[in-house]
C-alpha positions in Angstrom: 46.0 -39.3 -71.1 42.9 -41.6 -71.3 42.0 -44.6 -69.2 39.5 -47.3 -69.6 37.5 -48.3 -66.7 35.8 -51.7 -67.1 32.9 -52.4 -64.7 30.9 -55.6 -64.9 27.9 -56.7 -63.3 27.4 -60.2 -61.8 24.5 -62.1 -60.8 24.0 -63.7 -57.5 25.7 -66.8 -58.5 29.0 -65.2 -59.2 28.7 -65.5 -62.9 29.2 -62.3 -64.9 26.0 -60.9 -66.3 25.0 -60.2 -69.7 25.4 -56.4 -69.2 28.7 -54.3 -68.5 29.4 -50.6 -67.8 32.2 -49.0 -69.4 33.3 -45.4 -68.3 36.1 -43.2 -69.9 37.9 -40.6 -67.8 40.7 -38.2 -68.6 43.4 -36.0 -66.7 41.9 -32.8 -68.1 38.6 -33.3 -66.3 40.7 -33.4 -63.0 42.6 -30.4 -63.8 39.4 -28.3 -64.7 38.0 -29.5 -61.3 41.1 -28.2 -59.7 40.9 -24.8 -61.5 37.2 -24.3 -60.3 38.4 -24.9 -56.6 41.2 -22.5 -57.0 38.8 -19.7 -58.4 36.5 -20.4 -55.6 39.1 -20.0 -53.1 40.3 -16.8 -54.8 36.8 -15.4 -54.8 36.6 -16.2 -51.1 40.0 -14.4 -50.4 38.9 -11.4 -52.6 35.7 -11.2 -50.3 37.6 -11.5 -47.1 40.0 -8.7 -48.3 37.0 -6.5 -49.3 35.4 -7.0 -45.9 38.8 -6.2 -44.1 39.2 -3.1 -46.2 35.7 -1.9 -45.4 36.1 -2.5 -41.8 39.4 -0.5 -41.8 37.6 2.4 -43.7 34.7 2.3 -41.1 37.2 2.5 -38.3 39.2 5.4 -39.9 35.9 7.2 -40.5 34.8 6.5 -36.9 38.1 7.9 -35.5 37.7 11.0 -37.7 34.2 11.5 -36.5 35.1 11.0 -32.9 37.9 13.5 -33.2 35.8 16.0 -35.0 33.2 15.6 -32.2 35.6 16.0 -29.5 37.1 19.1 -31.1 33.6 20.5 -31.7 32.8 19.8 -28.1 36.1 21.7 -27.0 35.4 24.6 -29.1 31.8 24.9 -27.6 33.0 24.6 -24.2 35.7 27.3 -24.7 33.0 29.6 -26.2 30.8 29.0 -23.3 33.5 29.7 -21.0 34.3 32.9 -22.8 30.6 33.9 -22.8 30.3 33.2 -19.1 33.5 35.3 -18.6 31.9 38.2 -20.7 28.8 37.9 -18.6 30.6 38.0 -15.4 32.7 41.1 -16.4 29.6 42.9 -17.4 27.8 42.1 -14.2 30.8 43.3 -12.3 30.9 46.5 -14.3 26.9 47.0 -14.3 26.0 45.5 -11.1 27.1 48.6 -9.1 25.3 50.8 -11.5 22.1 48.9 -11.1 22.4 49.1 -7.3 22.9 52.9 -7.2 20.2 53.5 -9.7 17.7 51.4 -7.7 18.8 53.4 -4.4 18.2 56.8 -6.0 14.8 55.7 -7.3 13.9 54.4 -3.8 15.1 57.6 -2.2 13.1 59.8 -4.9 9.9 57.9 -4.2 10.3 58.1 -0.4 11.0 61.8 -0.8 13.2 61.8 2.2 10.5 60.9 4.6 10.5 57.7 6.6 8.3 55.2 5.5 5.4 54.0 7.6 6.2 50.9 9.8 4.6 47.6 8.5 2.7 45.4 10.9 4.2 42.0 11.9 3.3 39.2 9.6 3.0 41.5 6.4 3.9 40.0 3.0 6.6 42.1 1.7 9.3 42.3 -0.9 12.9 42.8 -0.2 15.3 44.2 -2.8 19.1 43.4 -2.8 22.0 45.6 -3.3 24.7 42.9 -2.5 27.2 42.0 -5.2 26.0 39.5 -7.7 22.4 40.2 -7.0 21.7 43.8 -7.5 18.1 44.8 -8.2 16.8 41.4 -7.2 13.5 41.1 -5.3 12.4 38.3 -2.9 9.2 37.5 -1.4 9.1 37.4 2.5 7.3 38.2 5.7 8.0 40.6 8.5 8.7 39.1 11.9 9.5 42.2 13.8 11.0 45.6 13.6 13.7 47.2 15.8 15.8 50.5 15.3 15.1 50.9 11.7 15.2 47.3 10.5 12.9 44.5 9.8 13.5 40.9 10.7 12.5 39.2 7.4 11.7 35.5 7.0 12.0 34.7 3.3 9.6 32.6 1.4 11.7 30.9 -1.3 15.2 31.5 0.3 16.8 28.9 2.3 19.7 28.3 4.5 22.7 26.4 3.0 22.1 22.7 2.9 18.8 22.9 4.8 15.1 23.4 4.1 14.6 25.9 6.7 13.8 29.5 5.3 16.6 32.1 5.8 15.8 35.0 8.1 17.9 38.2 8.3 17.8 42.1 9.5 16.9 44.3 6.5 17.0 48.3 6.5 13.4 49.9 6.1 14.5 51.4 2.7 14.9 47.9 1.2 11.6 46.5 2.4 8.2 47.4 0.8 4.6 45.7 0.5 3.9 43.5 -2.3 2.8 45.7 -5.2 -0.5 45.3 -6.8 -1.0 43.1 -9.8 -1.6 45.0 -13.1 -5.0 44.0 -14.6 -3.9 45.3 -18.1 -0.3 44.4 -18.9 0.9 46.6 -21.8 4.6 47.7 -22.3 6.5 49.8 -24.8 10.0 50.3 -25.9 12.2 51.8 -23.1 9.9 50.8 -20.1 11.6 49.6 -17.2 10.2 46.2 -16.1 10.9 43.2 -13.8 10.9 39.7 -15.1 10.9 36.1 -13.7 13.3 33.7 -15.5 12.8 30.1 -16.0 15.1 28.1 -13.5 18.2 26.6 -15.2 18.0 23.7 -12.9 14.5 22.5 -13.6 13.9 24.0 -17.0 10.3 24.4 -16.5 9.5 26.3 -13.1 10.0 30.0 -12.7 12.6 31.3 -10.3 10.8 33.0 -7.2 13.0 36.3 -7.7 12.0 39.4 -9.8 15.0 40.6 -11.9 15.4 44.2 -13.4 15.2 44.5 -17.3 14.6 46.9 -20.0 12.0 46.4 -22.9 14.0 46.8 -26.2 11.3 45.9 -28.8 7.6 46.2 -29.4 5.0 43.8 -28.3 4.8 40.8 -30.5 0.8 40.4 -30.4 1.0 37.2 -32.5 3.0 35.3 -30.0 2.0 37.3 -27.0 5.7 38.0 -26.0 8.2 40.8 -25.8 11.9 41.2 -26.0 13.7 42.4 -23.1 17.4 43.1 -22.0 18.4 42.3 -18.6 20.1 45.4 -16.7 22.9 43.4 -15.0 24.2 41.4 -17.8 22.5 42.9 -21.1 21.5 39.5 -22.1 18.4 39.7 -24.2 15.4 37.2 -23.3 11.9 36.8 -24.9 9.3 37.0 -22.2 5.7 36.1 -22.2 3.2 39.0 -21.6 1.8 37.5 -18.2 1.6 39.0 -14.9 3.3 36.1 -13.2 6.3 36.7 -15.6 6.4 40.3 -16.3 5.4 43.5 -14.5 6.1 47.2 -14.6 8.9 48.4 -12.2 7.7 50.6 -9.6 8.8 51.9 -6.1 6.7 52.5 -2.8 6.1 56.0 -1.7 6.1 54.8 1.9 2.7 56.2 2.8 -0.9 55.5 2.2 -3.1 57.2 -0.4 -5.8 59.5 0.6 -9.4 59.2 -0.6 -8.8 58.6 -4.4 -10.1 56.3 -7.0 -7.4 53.9 -6.5 -7.6 53.7 -2.9 -11.4 52.9 -3.2 -10.5 50.1 -5.6 -8.3 48.4 -2.9 -4.9 49.8 -3.5 -3.9 51.5 0.0 -0.4 52.2 -0.7 1.2 54.7 -3.1 3.4 53.7 -5.9 5.7 55.5 -8.4 6.4 53.9 -11.7 9.9 54.1 -13.1 10.2 56.6 -16.0 10.9 55.3 -19.5 14.2 55.4 -21.0 12.8 56.2 -24.5 13.2 59.8 -25.3 10.6 61.9 -26.9 10.9 62.4 -30.6 9.6 65.9 -30.4 12.2 68.5 -30.7 10.5 71.4 -28.8 12.5 73.1 -26.3 15.7 72.4 -27.9 16.0 76.1 -29.1 15.2 77.4 -25.6 17.8 75.1 -24.1 20.5 76.5 -26.7 19.4 80.0 -25.9 19.6 79.5 -22.1 22.9 77.9 -22.6 24.2 80.7 -24.8 22.9 83.2 -22.3 24.6 81.5 -19.3 27.9 81.3 -21.5 27.8 85.2 -22.0 27.6 85.6 -18.2 23.9 86.2 -17.7 22.1 89.3 -17.6 21.4 89.1 -21.3 17.7 90.0 -20.8 18.6 93.4 -19.0 21.4 94.2 -21.6 19.0 93.5 -24.4 16.4 95.7 -22.9 18.7 98.6 -22.5 20.2 98.2 -25.9 16.7 98.2 -27.3 15.6 101.4 -25.4 18.7 103.0 -26.5 18.4 102.2 -30.1 14.8 103.3 -30.1 15.7 106.6 -28.5 18.5 107.0 -31.1 16.3 106.2 -34.0 13.5 108.7 -32.8 16.4 111.3 -32.5 17.8 110.5 -35.9 14.3 110.7 -37.6 13.8 114.0 -36.2 17.3 115.3 -37.4 16.9 113.6 -40.8 13.7 115.7 -41.3 16.0 118.5 -41.3 18.4 117.1 -43.8 21.1 115.3 -41.8 22.0 112.0 -40.3 22.8 111.6 -36.5 25.1 109.4 -34.5 24.2 108.3 -31.0 26.8 107.0 -28.6 25.8 104.7 -25.7 28.2 103.1 -23.1 31.1 104.2 -25.4 29.9 102.7 -28.6 28.9 104.6 -31.7 25.8 103.5 -33.6 24.6 104.9 -36.8 20.9 104.7 -37.5 19.1 105.4 -40.9 16.0 107.2 -41.0 12.7 105.3 -41.3 10.9 105.4 -44.5 7.5 106.6 -44.1 5.0 104.6 -46.2 1.7 103.1 -46.2 0.7 101.2 -43.2 -0.1 97.6 -44.1 -2.3 95.4 -41.9 -1.0 91.7 -41.2 -2.9 89.2 -42.9 -4.9 86.8 -40.5 -3.7 83.3 -41.0 -6.3 80.9 -41.8 -6.4 77.5 -40.2 -7.9 74.2 -41.1 -11.6 73.6 -41.4 -11.7 71.7 -38.1 -10.0 74.7 -36.5 -12.6 77.1 -37.9 -15.5 74.8 -36.7 -13.8 74.8 -33.2 -13.5 78.5 -33.1 -17.1 79.0 -34.3 -18.3 76.6 -31.4 -16.1 78.4 -28.9 -17.5 81.9 -30.1 -21.3 80.7 -29.3 
């Protein structure tokens, strides 16, 4: 369909002018405009649908991530609880052993002698044998002593919900002076040591308590640290080689040193270091131990029996040799047993060759012979 639109221009007087404007329009143009509008609406709808779909996918991924994170946190919490339970079980089983071992070492160092009494106001260390803190050592000060006990005021132990230092009566055997600081700190595998751990509350400051441990690896000279295993829990920790964090484990002998190099250097008390747990790699003495054990199993007295048997064998051999010259064999009976001996073959007597050692040994022997 076509339509003719006639548009005329007029002058100011109302008369039609000389020019006119003619405009042709059709219904097809209107339909094209409508189709363009519909396409734009469809595009907008598609964009909205795409945005909604992306939002749904994002929400689904978010929910999946939240669930996975919650599951991971739950598993981590369960693993932590299992680890804590294992550590508690270890401490329950190993704690009494640590306490008994420390008691034995203290008794061995004292040698059954009552330690000398410490003066009031002396800085001391107190070892704990209580459940949960076996082998721990805290610093304190002696206040007074009565009937085999000291009244100790702790330096870094406080009463519950209070800033007042805790005080308690402690047996003489659990109190000792503060040990001297090692000038040169060097440890090896199997050495018994005491360490200070970083506080789990602060994460930076050291705890004011010494814990028993054992060195299980060689020193790391590059990083200046060493790997130790805690005696009560068997947890492994890397500790810095510093006197404020690590020290050799030793026990007080309970008496003062006499005039020695150490006492002149300022160390007035006697100390005994804990022996290392590393066994010697040498096999010397194993044969002797087996021989001794064999003799004990035989009922003892093997040396006397061996000597008597050797004497009887020598006598029988001599008699047999004499009779063998006459052309016959002899039999000797001792303690009800018959023993047949063969005559000795008389030959040339050969001298044993002297063993020659190394050149260094020869030089040393020459030097000693001067």
